[in-house]
N, C-alpha and C positions, 0 to 999 in steps of 0.2 A: 407878417398872423398868419399867413396859410400855411407855412412853413414850420412855422413852430407848433401851429396845431397839426400838424402829421408826426408830427414828433412825438404830442402829449399822445397822439390816438394807438402810434404804437406803444410809449407806454405799456396805458390802458389795457393791450391786445394780452399785452408782454401777463402784465398782473393777472391778469384772467384765466388765463392759458397756468400759472403754475399754483394759481388756488385752484379751479378742480385735476388738474397732479397729484396735489398734494391731497382732496380729498376722497379721491382717489384708495391714494395709497393707503389714506387712513382708512375707510371703509373696506378695502382689502382686509388690513390687516383688524379688524374688531372683527370679520367672518373667518378668515382662516381659520378659529377651532375649532366653529361649528364644520366648516368643510374638511379639518383634519379627520374630524371624529367620523363623518360619515364615509371617509375615505374605512378608516381601519376598522368600522362596523362591516364596512360593502367585500372589506376583508378576508375578515373574520369571516362572514355569510359564506362566501366561497369556499371558505377552508371545511365551512359543517358542510357542503355539496358532495364537497372531496370525498370528504372521506365518508360518507352515506355510499358515495358513486363504488368507492374502493372496497367498502362493505357488501355493496349488492352481487360482484365480482368474484366478490371472494364465496361468499354461499353460498354464489350458484348453482355451484355443485353438492348445495345438502349437509357440506358439511363445512365448518368453522373453527379455526384451529384459534388458535392462542397467539399464535405467530403472527397469523395473519390478522387480528385485532390489532396487537402492536405496531403493525406498519400500518391500515387502515385508519386509527384515532390519533392523527400527532398533533402533541398540544405542544405550541411552543413555548411553554413556559416550565416545563418538567413533570406538571405535575398527573401521578398516576392514572389507569382512568378506574377503572369500579365495576369488575364484569362479573354477571349475577347467571349463572346456568340455571331453570329449570323447563326440566325437557329437551323439548323445540325451541322454545324463548331461552333467547340470550341476549342480555341488555348490561348494555353501558351505558354508563353515566365519565364525563369527562368536562374540564374547563377549558372551553379555547380564548387561543388569540387570534387579536386580528392587530396592524399597526400599521397606522399610517401617515404620512409626513409628519414632519418637525418645524414650529416657525423659523427657530435657530438650531440649536442642540438635539439629540435626542430627536426624538419619534412623538406616537398619539398610538397610544396601543388602550384596546377596547376590548373587554372579556366578558365570555357567554357561558354558561354550562346549559350543556347541551349530553341528552338520551337517546340514547338512539337504541329501537327496540328490532331485534332479526331475530322471523318467524318461519323457518323454516328458510327459502331466497328471496321471501320481501322483509323487507325491512322501510324502517321508519325511524326518523328527528327532528325532534323537537327544546327547544328550548324551556325548561322547567328553572324554580327558583336555586335561587343561589345559595340555600341554604342549601341542595343537593351535592352541593360540590366542595362546601368550605370544610369537611369534617376529609375530604378526599386525604391520602396520605402522600406526602412526597415523591416523589419517583421511585421507585422500586421496581425489583423485575421480578420472573415469578422463577421458582425454581430449576435451575440447572441441565436436571435429569426430565423435568416435564418440558424443558423447552424443546434440549437435546429427539427427545418421542416427534414432537411437531416438525422440528427438523426434518428424521427422518419421510414422513409423509410426506412434508412437497418435495423430497427430495425424487421418490418415489415417483409423483406424477410428475416431477421432470424431464425421469429420464425411461418412464413410459410418448411421453412426447416428444422429445428430443434429444435424446440418447445424451450420453456425457457431455456434449456441450453445452443444452440443457440444466444439468446440473450443475456447471462449472459459473453459468450466468441465472443461475438461483435464485424468485426476489428473497426469497426468506435470506442470503446472506444480506441482507440489507437491512433485517430487522434488527430495533433498537435492542441491543444487550446482548448482539453478535457480532463477532469480527472473526475473521478468516485472514489469522497469520500466517497461511500458505496452502499451493494446494499442489500438484506434481498427476500428471496421467502416464500409465504407465502398462500400451502393451491390454488396453480395454479395459484397467480401473482405477478410476479418477478416485484421492487418496486426498480432503482437506481438514488441516487442523486449524481449527475454529476456539478462541476463546468463551464462554458463555459467563457473566456476570451473577453473581450471587446475587441473590433476594434480596437481602441486608447491604447491598452495597460494599460487600465484603472482596478479596482476591478473586480474581478470576478462574475458570476453573477449566482445562483443556479439555476436548474431548473432538476425537479424530470422527469423522463421516467417510466409510468408506463405501462409494458406486459403483458395481460392478454389470456390466452389459451381458456376458452369459458365464453363465445364467443369469440372467436380471436379478439383483440385490442390493438394497440398500442398508448399513448396519454403524452405528453408535458404540463409539467405547469413549471411555476417562479414562484420560493418561496422568501420569505427573508432570505439574507444571513443567519442567523442562524435558518432556516427546514435543512439546510441541514447536522447536522450535528443528525438530531431528532431521524436517526435511531440505530446511537451509546449513544447517551440519555436514548435509550427504555432499548437496549440493560443493558446498565450499569444501570438501575431503578431494571431491573429483577434478574440479578444476584444482587443485595444487597435486594433485596428482598428476592433472596433464602439466601445468607448468615443468614438474620436476619431471615429468618424460619430453619434454621439448628442451630443458635443459643438460639434461643426460644425453642427446642427440646429438650435444654440439661438445662435449665432455667426450663423449664418444670418441666422436670422430675426432678429438684431439689424441686420446690415445694409439687411433691407433697412427695416427701421422707419428707417435713415438715411436711405436713394437718395430716399427720400420726401417726408425736413424740407429735403434741400438742393436739389429739387428745381428750388426756386427764385434758386439761387445763393449765398447765409445757411447756416448753421448757426448758430442762438444757443445761447447754456449754457440756456436754459430747454427749447430743441428737443432738445438732446442729450441735458439726465438726462431728458423723457422721454424716449425713442426707448431709451435702457438700463436703460428700471426695466419695459421687458414683463413681466409675472408670469407665473410659472410655476403649472401646473397641481398642484392637493393631489390627496393620493387618491383624491377620490370627481372627480376634473378637472375642477374648480371652482376659476377663477384666484386665485391670494394674491398681495395686492398686497403684502404684507410681506416678501415672498419672490421680490426681482428674479432675473432670468435673470442678469443682468450687475452688476458692486460695478463700479463705474470707481476704478481708481489711479494715472492720469497722464491729462495735456492737455497737449499742445501746441497752440497757431496759429500761423499767419501768414496774410498778406495770399490767401495760393491755397490752403491749404487746413489742415484739421483734426484731425491724432491723438488718439487718444484707444486705455490700457490703459485692458482690463477683465480680473476675473475670468468668466469664462461657466460656467455653469450648464448641462444639457439644460435642454427645455422639460415636462419633467416632474420627476416624486420622486430620480431619481439621487443618486443619493452618488457623484458626480463636479465634478470643477472642470478649467481649462483658462485659461494666458493669451492673449489671443488681443490683435493690433493693428489698430483700424478708419484706415484714413487715405481723408478727406474730402476729394474737390480739388474743390475753389471753382467753378472754371474749369470742367472736364469735369460738373460737374456727375454727378458718380459716387463711390462707395465701394467699398472695397475692406478686405479682411483676410485677415489670415495669423497663425494659426498660431504661441506664442514662448514655447512649451513650460507645465508647470508649474503652476507659480507668473511671477505680475506679477515688476519688479523695479517700484521703490518713486516712479519714473518715467521719462521715457520718453526711453530713448535715442537 
């Protein structure tokens, strides 16, 4: 009986523990929505506090630009903030959102309508009736020309504060509707090609911003859309020129070897093969006889000339290749080279 009683007591203990666990899970599930909503509201209030702090820092110099407002008041649901300016008073009304965890899929969201009042360097934030945000327009942008003017002001401040390095990393580049396509700095001049969003959500507008250290100037200029790719095109052109120069150096070395071979007015197959077999150098700077600069693709002979097509690589281990035509004039005892594109045909044409 004693042993049986112990078994029963053990089972009863397990059942009680399971009941407590089930009740605990049930209570946790029942209270989860309230906890999630509280977390979402806390996050929204943190967002309001952060927006107020950013506006305060932006207004510290006595001027509050539209780009600074765009960065300061960030609405997760992309609703446009309403900005009203009356003398020294700037009023920003926006719907802000807070997100909390979800029970299974998604999350919990809380929205609130807030009004930020900026008077000089003083900023206040208050929650107002949702009616104030109900008629806010869908997210839109200001006129590109107005945004460009603000960008110039911010870049001038950055240039005065930290020269071109500060301009390159200026906060204004992180403004919604301002998208940097490319930047380059040459000789104390920084050029930024930037897309500014149209106010109606249509095509973006290309602007060029230039910041110069001496004299200290910042300018803005509207360009054609295709000009926003100008820096990349120029970089591509320089890269292509460098690639062509590397290949041509290899081709020129082959040309010199062929000139020495044709100095007697002849060019035998063995001499041609030897000239093309110029080895490239390996990573240690040593010639690699198994890796020639030129690989022949076709040869044509006449009584007075020998023409050969060859795939040419750089003299070092660069991963480049191109086709060259070498023509040895047996009468003049001279050799010319001519690039023929990226790949060689199977025979001389």
